[in-house]
C-alpha positions as CSV (number, residue, x, y, z in Angstrom):
1,X,-19.8,-18.3,16.5
2,X,-16.1,-18.2,17.2
3,X,-15.1,-21.4,15.5
4,X,-12.3,-20.8,13.1
5,X,-11.6,-22.6,9.9
6,X,-8.9,-25.5,9.9
7,X,-7.6,-24.7,6.6
8,X,-6.7,-21.5,5.4
9,X,-6.2,-19.3,2.1
10,X,-3.5,-20.6,0.0
11,X,-0.9,-18.3,-1.4
12,X,-2.3,-16.3,-4.3
13,X,-5.4,-18.3,-4.8
14,X,-8.1,-18.9,-2.0
15,X,-9.8,-21.7,-3.7
16,X,-6.5,-23.4,-3.9
17,X,-6.1,-24.5,-0.1
18,X,-2.3,-25.7,0.6
19,X,-2.6,-25.7,4.3
20,X,-2.0,-23.4,7.0
21,X,0.9,-22.4,9.5
22,X,0.5,-24.4,12.6
23,X,1.2,-23.0,16.0
24,X,3.0,-25.4,18.3
25,X,1.1,-26.5,21.3
26,X,2.8,-25.2,24.7
27,X,5.3,-23.4,22.6
28,X,7.1,-20.2,24.2
29,X,5.9,-16.8,23.7
30,X,8.4,-15.7,21.3
31,X,7.9,-18.7,19.0
32,X,4.1,-18.2,19.1
33,X,4.9,-14.6,18.1
34,X,7.0,-15.7,15.2
35,X,4.5,-18.1,14.1
36,X,2.0,-15.3,13.9
37,X,4.4,-13.0,11.9
38,X,3.9,-12.6,8.3
39,X,0.4,-11.5,7.2
40,X,1.3,-7.8,8.3
41,X,4.1,-7.9,6.1
42,X,2.2,-8.9,3.0
43,X,-0.2,-5.9,4.0
44,X,2.5,-3.6,4.5
45,X,4.0,-3.7,1.1
46,X,0.9,-1.9,-0.3
47,X,2.1,0.9,1.7
48,X,5.5,1.4,0.2
49,X,4.6,1.1,-3.5
50,X,5.4,3.4,-6.3
51,X,2.3,5.5,-5.9
52,X,3.5,6.4,-2.3
53,X,7.0,7.5,-3.7
54,X,5.1,9.9,-6.2
55,X,3.1,11.6,-3.6
56,X,5.8,11.7,-1.0
57,X,8.7,12.8,-3.5
58,X,6.1,15.7,-4.6
59,X,4.9,16.7,-1.0
60,X,8.5,16.9,0.0
61,X,9.8,18.7,-2.8
62,X,7.0,21.5,-2.8
63,X,6.5,21.7,0.7
64,X,9.5,20.4,2.7
65,X,8.9,18.7,5.9
66,X,5.3,20.2,6.3
67,X,3.2,17.2,5.3
68,X,5.3,14.8,7.2
69,X,2.6,14.7,9.7
70,X,0.4,13.7,7.2
71,X,2.3,10.5,6.3
72,X,2.5,9.7,10.1
73,X,-1.2,10.5,10.6
74,X,-2.3,8.2,7.6
75,X,-0.2,5.4,8.7
76,X,-1.6,5.4,12.4
77,X,-5.2,5.3,10.6
78,X,-4.0,2.4,8.7
79,X,-2.8,0.5,11.7
80,X,-6.3,1.1,13.3
81,X,-8.0,-0.1,10.3
82,X,-5.8,-3.1,9.6
83,X,-6.3,-4.2,13.2
84,X,-10.0,-4.1,13.0
85,X,-9.6,-6.1,9.6
86,X,-7.9,-9.0,11.1
87,X,-10.0,-9.1,14.2
88,X,-12.9,-9.5,11.8
89,X,-11.3,-12.3,10.0
90,X,-9.9,-14.1,13.2
91,X,-13.5,-14.0,14.9
92,X,-15.8,-14.8,12.3
93,X,-13.4,-17.1,10.2
94,X,-14.7,-15.2,7.1
95,X,-12.8,-12.4,5.2
96,X,-14.5,-9.0,4.7
97,X,-15.7,-9.7,1.1
98,X,-17.4,-13.1,2.0
99,X,-19.2,-11.2,5.1
100,X,-20.5,-8.6,2.4
101,X,-21.7,-11.6,0.4
102,X,-23.5,-12.8,3.4
103,X,-25.1,-9.7,4.7
104,X,-25.6,-7.3,1.7
105,X,-28.0,-7.8,-1.2
106,X,-26.6,-8.7,-4.8
107,X,-26.7,-5.2,-6.3
108,X,-24.7,-3.7,-3.3
109,X,-22.2,-6.7,-3.5
110,X,-21.6,-6.0,-7.0
111,X,-21.1,-2.4,-6.4
112,X,-18.7,-2.9,-3.7
113,X,-17.0,-5.5,-5.6
114,X,-16.5,-3.3,-8.5
115,X,-15.4,-0.4,-6.4
116,X,-12.6,-2.8,-4.7
117,X,-11.6,-4.1,-8.2
118,X,-11.0,-0.4,-9.1
119,X,-8.9,0.1,-6.4
120,X,-6.8,-2.8,-7.3
121,X,-6.3,-1.8,-10.8
122,X,-5.2,1.7,-9.7
123,X,-2.9,0.2,-7.4
124,X,-1.4,-2.1,-10.3
125,X,-1.1,0.9,-12.6
126,X,1.1,2.4,-10.1
127,X,3.1,-0.9,-10.0
128,X,3.3,-0.9,-13.8
129,X,4.4,2.7,-14.0
130,X,7.0,2.4,-11.0
131,X,8.4,-0.9,-12.4
132,X,8.7,0.7,-16.1
133,X,10.2,3.8,-14.6
134,X,12.9,1.7,-12.4
135,X,13.8,-0.3,-15.6
136,X,14.3,2.8,-17.7
137,X,16.6,4.5,-14.8
138,X,18.7,1.4,-14.3
139,X,18.9,0.2,-17.9
140,X,17.8,3.1,-20.1
141,X,14.9,1.0,-21.5
142,X,12.1,3.2,-23.1
143,X,9.1,3.6,-20.7
144,X,6.7,2.1,-23.2
145,X,8.7,-1.2,-23.4
146,X,9.5,-1.3,-19.9
147,X,5.6,-1.0,-19.1
148,X,5.0,-3.9,-21.7
149,X,7.7,-5.9,-20.0
150,X,5.8,-5.8,-16.6
151,X,3.2,-8.1,-18.1
152,X,5.9,-10.9,-17.5
153,X,5.4,-10.6,-14.0
154,X,2.8,-13.2,-14.2
155,X,5.4,-15.7,-14.9
156,X,6.8,-14.7,-11.3
157,X,3.2,-15.5,-9.8
158,X,3.1,-18.9,-11.6
159,X,6.4,-19.8,-10.5
160,X,5.6,-19.1,-6.8
161,X,2.1,-20.4,-7.1
162,X,3.0,-23.9,-5.6
163,X,5.0,-22.7,-3.0
164,X,4.0,-22.2,0.9
165,X,2.9,-19.0,2.5
166,X,6.0,-18.8,4.5
167,X,8.1,-18.8,1.1
168,X,6.1,-15.9,0.0
169,X,6.6,-14.0,3.2
170,X,10.1,-14.5,3.1
171,X,10.4,-13.1,-0.6
172,X,8.4,-10.1,0.6
173,X,10.6,-9.5,3.8
174,X,13.8,-9.8,1.4
175,X,12.4,-6.9,-0.8
176,X,11.4,-4.8,2.2
177,X,14.8,-5.0,3.6
178,X,16.3,-4.2,0.3
179,X,14.3,-1.0,0.3
180,X,14.9,-0.1,3.8
181,X,18.7,-0.7,3.2
182,X,18.6,1.5,0.1
183,X,16.8,4.5,2.1
184,X,18.9,4.1,4.9
185,X,22.1,4.8,3.0
186,X,20.4,7.5,1.1
187,X,19.6,9.4,4.3
188,X,23.0,8.9,5.6
189,X,24.3,10.4,2.6
190,X,21.8,13.5,2.4
191,X,22.2,14.2,6.2
192,X,18.6,15.6,7.2
193,X,17.9,18.3,9.6
194,X,16.5,16.1,12.3
195,X,15.3,18.8,14.4
196,X,13.1,20.0,11.6
197,X,12.1,16.5,11.0
198,X,10.6,16.1,14.5
199,X,9.1,19.7,14.5
200,X,7.2,18.8,11.3
201,X,5.4,16.0,13.1
202,X,3.1,18.6,14.7
203,X,-0.1,19.4,12.3
204,X,0.4,22.7,10.6
205,X,-1.6,24.9,8.3
206,X,0.0,24.3,5.2
207,X,-2.9,21.7,4.0
208,X,-5.6,24.3,4.7
209,X,-3.7,27.4,3.2
210,X,-2.5,25.6,-0.2
211,X,-5.1,23.7,-2.1
212,X,-2.2,21.8,-4.0
213,X,-0.9,20.6,-0.6
214,X,-4.5,19.2,0.4
215,X,-4.5,17.3,-3.0
216,X,-1.3,15.8,-2.2
217,X,-2.3,14.9,1.4
218,X,-5.3,13.2,-0.1
219,X,-3.0,11.2,-2.5
220,X,-0.9,10.3,0.5
221,X,-3.9,9.0,2.3
222,X,-5.1,7.1,-0.6
223,X,-1.6,5.6,-1.0
224,X,-1.3,4.8,2.5
225,X,-4.7,3.2,3.6
226,X,-5.5,1.0,0.6
227,X,-9.0,-0.2,0.2
228,X,-8.2,-3.9,-1.0
229,X,-5.6,-4.2,1.9
230,X,-8.6,-4.5,4.4
231,X,-10.3,-7.3,2.2
232,X,-6.7,-8.8,2.2
233,X,-5.9,-8.9,5.9
234,X,-9.2,-10.5,7.0
235,X,-8.3,-13.3,4.9
236,X,-4.6,-13.9,5.1
237,X,-4.6,-14.0,9.0
238,X,-6.7,-17.1,8.7
239,X,-3.6,-18.9,7.7
240,X,-2.6,-19.4,11.2
241,X,-4.2,-22.3,12.7
242,X,-5.4,-21.8,16.1
243,X,-7.9,-23.2,18.9
244,X,-11.6,-22.4,18.9
245,X,-11.7,-21.6,22.4
246,X,-12.0,-17.9,23.5
247,X,-8.5,-17.6,25.1
248,X,-6.8,-19.1,21.8
249,X,-8.6,-16.5,19.8
250,X,-7.8,-13.6,22.2
251,X,-3.9,-14.5,21.8
252,X,-4.3,-14.8,18.1
253,X,-5.8,-11.4,17.9
254,X,-3.0,-10.1,20.2
255,X,-0.3,-11.5,18.4
256,X,-1.7,-10.9,14.9
257,X,-2.1,-7.3,16.1
258,X,1.8,-7.1,17.3
259,X,2.5,-8.5,13.7
260,X,0.3,-5.8,12.1
261,X,1.6,-3.0,14.0
262,X,5.3,-3.5,13.8
263,X,5.2,-4.2,10.0
264,X,3.3,-1.0,9.3
265,X,5.5,0.9,11.6
266,X,8.3,-0.3,9.3
267,X,6.2,1.0,6.3
268,X,5.8,4.3,8.1
269,X,9.4,4.7,8.5
270,X,10.0,3.8,4.8
271,X,7.4,6.4,3.7
272,X,8.8,9.0,6.0
273,X,12.2,8.5,4.7
274,X,10.9,9.1,1.2
275,X,9.4,12.5,2.1
276,X,12.4,13.4,4.2
277,X,15.0,12.2,1.5
278,X,12.9,14.6,-0.9
279,X,12.6,17.5,1.4
280,X,16.1,17.5,2.5
281,X,17.7,16.9,-1.0
282,X,15.3,19.0,-3.2
283,X,13.3,21.5,-1.3
284,X,16.1,22.5,1.1
285,X,18.4,23.1,-2.0
286,X,15.9,25.3,-4.1
287,X,14.4,22.3,-6.3
288,X,11.0,23.0,-5.3
289,X,9.4,21.5,-8.5
290,X,10.4,18.2,-8.4
291,X,7.1,16.6,-9.1
292,X,8.1,13.2,-10.4
293,X,10.5,10.0,-9.6
294,X,12.5,10.4,-12.9
295,X,13.5,14.0,-11.9
296,X,14.2,13.2,-8.5
297,X,16.6,10.4,-9.5
298,X,18.5,12.7,-12.2
299,X,19.0,15.4,-9.4
300,X,19.7,13.1,-6.5
301,X,23.2,12.6,-7.7
302,X,24.4,15.9,-8.2
303,X,22.5,17.4,-5.2
304,X,23.9,14.6,-2.8
305,X,27.3,14.5,-4.4
306,X,27.2,10.7,-4.7
307,X,26.8,8.5,-7.7
308,X,25.5,5.9,-5.6
309,X,22.5,7.7,-4.4
310,X,20.4,7.4,-7.7
311,X,21.4,3.5,-8.2
312,X,20.1,2.9,-4.8
313,X,16.9,5.0,-5.4
314,X,16.2,3.0,-8.7
315,X,16.9,-0.5,-7.1
316,X,14.5,0.3,-4.1
317,X,11.8,1.7,-6.5
318,X,12.1,-1.9,-8.6
319,X,11.8,-3.8,-5.4
320,X,8.8,-1.6,-4.3
321,X,7.2,-2.4,-7.6
322,X,7.6,-6.2,-7.6
323,X,6.6,-6.5,-3.8
324,X,3.1,-5.0,-4.4
325,X,2.7,-7.4,-7.4
326,X,2.2,-10.4,-5.2
327,X,-0.4,-9.0,-2.8
328,X,-2.5,-7.5,-5.3
329,X,-3.1,-10.9,-7.0
330,X,-4.0,-12.5,-3.7
331,X,-6.4,-9.4,-2.9
332,X,-8.1,-9.7,-6.3
333,X,-8.6,-13.6,-5.9
334,X,-10.2,-12.7,-2.6
335,X,-12.5,-10.3,-3.9
336,X,-13.9,-12.3,-6.6
337,X,-14.4,-15.4,-4.6
338,X,-15.9,-13.4,-1.7
339,X,-18.2,-11.1,-3.5
340,X,-19.7,-13.0,-6.5
341,X,-18.4,-16.8,-5.9
342,X,-16.2,-16.4,-9.0
343,X,-13.4,-18.8,-9.2
344,X,-10.8,-18.6,-11.9
345,X,-7.3,-19.7,-12.0
346,X,-4.9,-17.2,-10.6
347,X,-2.8,-16.7,-13.5
348,X,-5.9,-15.6,-15.3
349,X,-6.9,-13.3,-12.7
350,X,-3.3,-11.7,-12.7
351,X,-3.2,-11.4,-16.5
352,X,-6.9,-9.7,-16.3
353,X,-5.6,-7.2,-13.6
354,X,-2.3,-6.4,-15.4
355,X,-4.1,-5.9,-18.6
356,X,-6.5,-3.5,-17.3
357,X,-3.7,-1.5,-15.7
358,X,-1.5,-1.7,-18.8
359,X,-4.2,0.0,-21.0
360,X,-4.1,3.3,-19.2
361,X,-0.4,3.3,-18.5
362,X,0.5,2.5,-22.3
363,X,-2.0,5.0,-23.5
364,X,-1.0,7.7,-21.1
365,X,2.6,7.2,-22.1
366,X,2.1,7.1,-25.8
367,X,-0.3,10.2,-25.9
368,X,1.3,12.2,-23.1
369,X,5.0,11.5,-23.2
370,X,7.2,10.5,-20.3
371,X,5.9,13.2,-18.3
372,X,2.5,11.6,-17.9
373,X,3.9,9.0,-15.3
374,X,4.1,11.4,-12.4
375,X,0.5,12.7,-12.9
376,X,-0.8,9.2,-13.6
377,X,0.8,7.8,-10.3
378,X,-0.4,10.7,-8.1
379,X,-3.9,10.4,-9.9
380,X,-3.8,6.6,-9.2
381,X,-3.6,7.2,-5.3
382,X,-6.4,9.8,-5.2
383,X,-8.4,7.2,-6.8
384,X,-7.6,4.8,-4.0
385,X,-8.6,7.4,-1.4
386,X,-12.1,8.0,-3.2
387,X,-12.6,4.2,-3.2
388,X,-11.7,3.8,0.7
389,X,-15.1,4.8,2.3
390,X,-16.6,1.9,0.3
391,X,-14.6,-0.7,2.2
392,X,-14.4,1.3,5.3
393,X,-18.1,1.3,5.7
394,X,-18.8,-2.5,5.8
395,X,-15.5,-3.3,8.0
396,X,-16.7,-0.7,10.5
397,X,-20.3,-2.2,10.5
398,X,-19.0,-5.9,11.0
399,X,-16.4,-5.1,13.5
400,X,-19.1,-3.2,15.6
401,X,-21.6,-5.9,15.3
402,X,-21.8,-7.7,18.6
403,X,-24.2,-10.2,17.3
404,X,-21.2,-11.1,14.7
405,X,-18.3,-10.3,16.9
406,X,-19.6,-11.3,20.4
407,X,-17.2,-9.8,23.2
408,X,-14.7,-8.9,20.2
409,X,-16.9,-6.4,19.1
410,X,-15.6,-2.7,19.0
411,X,-15.6,-1.0,22.3
412,X,-16.7,2.8,22.5
413,X,-13.3,4.3,21.7
414,X,-12.7,1.9,18.5
415,X,-16.2,3.0,17.5
416,X,-15.5,6.6,18.0
417,X,-12.1,6.4,16.1
418,X,-13.5,4.2,13.2
419,X,-16.4,6.7,12.7
420,X,-14.1,9.7,12.8
421,X,-12.0,8.4,10.3
422,X,-14.8,7.6,8.1
423,X,-16.2,11.2,8.3
424,X,-13.0,12.7,7.8
425,X,-12.1,10.5,4.8
426,X,-15.4,11.1,3.1
427,X,-15.5,14.7,3.9
428,X,-11.8,15.1,2.3
429,X,-13.0,13.2,-0.8
430,X,-16.0,15.3,-1.1
431,X,-14.0,18.4,-0.9
432,X,-11.6,17.0,-3.7
433,X,-14.3,16.0,-6.1
434,X,-16.2,19.4,-5.6
435,X,-12.8,21.2,-6.3
436,X,-12.1,19.2,-9.3
437,X,-15.6,19.6,-11.0
438,X,-15.5,23.3,-10.0
């Protein structure tokens, strides 16, 4: 039941196995922990993509620090769910998509696959818009041209395709550190009221009293807990080769959980930094209608009083967009192979996903103008939230299943926490759909 595969998902294309990271026998704890570090980073990049920026900036500008607790709560929920995902992958030796294929009927699998694919397209739409906007802010490139230029990121995927998983993880780490450095300097320049930041960690009534705040809160949730990341994590943790005995599996779960928690806490700090920057720079200075990234970039320099601030902002945005491109490609391949046994070259997969994301991006910019970027970014994150229950339900089912997971099945607290999240997320989505239709 608990035997793990001796090979693992290759970077970008699960069907093109290139080996896995070996854990040295008898290695000290710190070395074993480092060997397990990496998959959490690849998952965490989806939590700091341009879609997060859009929701966090608008939330901070309009409501100050009031929605900071939503960012923290959504991140803690993400940590719980990603931990369940990695446990399922390590114990069963199968990713979540493959388990769905094995346990559900054809129609259910096709439906779940399409829902998961929709979440990847929504996420990739955010990457297209974010990268196009960053190129516009840095080089004054028209948004339409910048969006079209993002199609060339397929060349990056092809260039990295033959490299090992560790090289990919190193690139992702470098981009995350770039974002962290930029925002660290930004916060030092703006000087937030840290007392107000601490006070905002307590839930307030803003979400209840203001429908727009609830819409943004759902967008923050969708931007944070991405459905396809649950499928992704259950697969890439299998790049660590461990023993088949229970003690080895228990240690693998413990060290992989440490990797996920630390990586997602870093993502939490970055998202909190974005909202804190918007609240401190815009809301506190009376600019409470900053609803898009471009406006934030334009106002940042005058408000902060430094020409460096908008440059750092744009550089971090470009890094965020490129980071998520990598993981979206891997997740898409996992979904296709797991749900429907469809194997195609990963460059074709990348091209198909980017084309489906480019169509609404180019149409939106062409028909609605540059102002459409902000609306499309926030809407893409709400779409992600609407898809989340369709990935969450099978994750909870399989992680609760003692026949499948043995003694690693969820205990009462995890069952309660997972079930509460499913009800809360589904209820919030139902309210949103009702409000939009009404």
